[in-house]
N, C-alpha and C positions, 0 to 999 in steps of 0.2 A: 841706125832707127829704118824703121818703116810703120806708116799709115796706112797700110791696104786694106781691103774690103774686111778680112777677117776683125782687125783691128778697131775699124769704123764699127762694127755688126758686135762686138763686143762693148761696146763704150755705149752703144743704144741699149742694147740690153739690160746693163748694170744701170744708166738711166731708169730705162723703166720699170724699175724694182717695182718701186711704191704703188706704183699703178696695180702690175702685176696682183701685189697683195690685199691694195683693195680692192680689187675685183673681187679675192678669195675671202675675204671677207662678208662680202654681200653676198655672193655665191651658198657660204653656209647660212645665211641668215633666212627671215621670211622678204627682207628687201629684195634681194635677189626679183624676185617676181615680177619687179616693177621696176627692175634693171634699165631698161630702152628709158625710162623718162628722167632715172634720176644718174644716170651716166651721165649726161650734160650736166650735172651741176657735181659730180664727185671723184672726176677724171682731172677738170681743171681745179677744184679746191685742194685732191692731193699733189698735183704740182705745186700752188700756193703755199701750203703747210712743208713741202720741200723745201722749197727758197727761204721758207721763213726761218726754217732752221740753221739751213745754211748758217743765213746773216747773224740767228743769232750765237749758235757755237762760234764765229769767228768772232767775236766781243773774246774772246778766251785764248780761241789758239789760232794760225793761219786759218784761210779761207780752203787751204789746197786739205792741212787736216779735218777741218770742219766734215768738206763732205766726203770725207773716208772714214769719218765717227757716224756717220749719219747712214751711209749704206750698211756699216755691221750693223748698228738697229734694226733697219728696217729687212736686213735678214733672219734678223734673229724672232722679228713677228712673225714675218714670212713662214719662219719654220714652225711656228707654234699656231697659226694658222692653216699649214699643209693638210695636219691630220682631219682639222673639220671640214676642210675642204672635201676631204676626200670622204669621208663619211656621211656629207649631205645629198638628199635622196635626189633619184634621177641623173646620175652623173654629167649626163648628155640630154639637157630637158630642151625645152623647146624657147627656153629664156636660152639657152648657152647656142642652140642656133643664131639667134637672135644676135649674139654677142658677134659672133662669127662674121656675119654678114658686117657689122660695125666696124670689123677689122679689115675687112677688105675693102671698104669705104676708105680708112685709114691708111694702108698700104699703098692705095690708085691717088691720094691725094700726096702721100710719102714720094713715091716714086717720081710723081709730076715735079716736085721740088728739086729732086735731084738732079732734073734737066737742067736747069737754070744755076740752080744755086751751084753747083761745082765750074762750070763752065767759063761766068761772068763775076768781075767783080761790082758789084752795083752799089750806088751811095757812099757813105764814105764807112766803106769797111777800114781805109789804112787809121781812119781814127782810131777803131774799135776796134783793129788787134793791139797794139799794143796796150790797149785798158784791159783787153781779157786776160792776155799775158802775166801785166802786172798783178791783179786782181789775185792770182795762186797765192802767192807768198806774201800778200799782207794779214793782215787784220784790220775789223773794223774799227773806226771806220776808215774807209780807204779814201787812197788819194789817186788823182789820175797822173798818167802817165806822162804825159806831156806839159802839164802845168800841175808839178810836184807840192805848193801848197794851197790848190783846188781840194776841198773835198768834195766825195759825189756821197750826194743826200737822195736823190732819186736817181730815175732815167736809166740804172746800170743793168736791171733784173733780166734785160736780155745778155749782158755780155757776162754778167754771174752763171749765166745757162753754160754759157760756151766755155765759161771757165771749166766747171764742173765736166762739161763731157772731154774736154781737155785731161783732166785728171782721171775719169774714168779709162782714158785712154794709156795710164800709162805716162801721160805728158809727153807721146810719141808722134802727137796730129798737131799740124803748126795751127796757130788761133785762126790762119783763114779759113782752113777747112773746118772749124770746130763754131763757128759763126755760121757758113753753111750748111753745115746738121742740124744745127738749134733750130735754123729758118726749117729744115726739109722734117724736123721732128714737130713742131707748131703747126705745119701745114697737116702733119701726119693726125696731130691729135684733135684739129678742125674737122676732118674729115668723121674720126672716132666720134666725137659728140654730135655734130650735126646728124651723121645717120642714126646715131641714138635718140635724138628725139622724134626723126622721123621715122622711124620704127615704130614708134610709140604712138605715131598717128594713125597710121595707113599700114600698119603690119610689116611680114616682109614682104618687099617687094625687090627687083635688082636690081631696077633703075633706081634704089638708093644710092647703091655704090658708086655711082656717077652724080648726085644731087650736090654732094659740094662742091664741086665744079662752081658750080654758080654763084657759088659766092667766091671762090679763088680765082677766078678768073677776071670776074668784074667787080662785086664786094662793094662796102662804100668806099665814098669816093674822097680825098681829102682837097683841099685847096693850099697851094703853098706859098708862103712868103707875103701873106698877106699883110702890109704892117711893119714885116721886119725886112733889115736890109734895106739898099739902093733900089727905087723902080726898075734901073737898068738891070735888077735881075729878074725880071719880067713875075705873071703869074701865070700859073698852069694848074691842070685837075689832075688828081693822080688814081689810079686805081690803086685797091687793095695789091694786086700782084705786083705792082712796081713800091708800092711804100713801103709793104712788109718785107725788102729786104732791109732795113732799117733794124735793127736786132731787138730794139723796144717793141716796135709796132706788132712782130708776128703774135711776141708772147703774149700780148695787152689781145691780141685776135683769141685767142686762146681762154684767157682769162675771163673775157665779155663773154664766149660763149657758157661759162659756167656760172655767170649772174642770170644769165636769161635764162639757163635751167633753175635756178633758184627762184626767180620769180614766176617762172610757169609753174612750180612746186606746189608754191604758197598761193597761188590764186588757186589753181584746179582741186586743192586740197584734198591731196590725195593723203597726206601723212597728216594723222590724229597732233603728232607731236611736232610743231614744227622748230622746235629748237636746235634738233641735228642741223635744218637746211639751213637756221640763220646764221649760224655757227659755220658753215660751210660759205655763204654769203661772206661774212665777215671776214675770213678768212681769205678770200678772194680779192674783196677790198685793200685788207692791208697789201696784200702782193703786187696789187694794180696802183697802189699808192706809190709805189718803188719802180714803176715799170714805165708807166704813160700816166703823167697828172692831167693831161687833158682826157682822157679816156675815164677815171675815177674821179672827176669832177661833173661828167654829164654822166655817168653811172648815178652819182649821187642825188644829183640835181632830177631824175627820173625816178629814184626809189623815192625819195621826199614827197615830190607832187604828186605821188601813186597814193604814196600814205596819207596824206591829207585826203585824197576822195576817198579812199577805201584801208581805213585805219585795223580793220581787223586782219590787213597782210603780215603784219608785221605783229603780231600780240594780242588777245582780248579786249586791250583797254590802250588808251591814249597816252596810259603812261609809261608801258611796257613798249612800245612804237617808240617813245621821246628816247627811254634808255639804248635801244638798239641804236 
């Protein structure tokens, strides 16, 4: 059994298949002309749809089988989209060069994460290792590995992502490495999404490839253990770089980027038909609810408050906004 670079690259490539298919579908449509603004939404929305598919299928089969089935379906969609992609005009257009810059930013963020995630065991990885391993052979609802009678209802999407990476490696990599790779991928996707948004604002600039590090290296701060546990545990402010090594936090960052992208599209009114954007936002909210309950609560309060003052954001009438 080996978990060398080739095995890891294959697992990463299989994980990214849905994003590649989504980009091909966008490339073959008029929406590609607005990829820079839409990429911030549809990359996280695709990840959300993928996770929700795994969890839905795992009601019928084991999680491992659900992940494999989802990739077979995605490959079929990709094969159907490939011809449309090649027939689209201007195969390497200016927008494609925008995408190359975004990919460079994502790869830079990914490589930065690997320099930390592979060398250190940060936070409670020792708890998530058995949880990640146990998920593969279970059906939804899942049970924790350390408390066999306790059902996982939320807070486990990051572990599911790591478990899927293990499956994509033909179960050749250890759960600890899978968790590290999940963190690396999340950092890379944050870099991709944020650079896409910056390209939409100021065009192609070389500094955009480094701009995501302003979030990754500092980012929002979390106040740890306020009202939790004994006062002897202390209080501390934690940067995103530190707290992101809890599996659900790094994935939540990707999904929050997508929610921000949806809101920017809705506010800027660059799309006449808002239904696809709202659908993408709802997919992200559903996946975020299984990932980090605090983030989805803050997002929904923000969305509701925004809708009170700007009802047109979620629809042409108050009733449509309420339905959303």
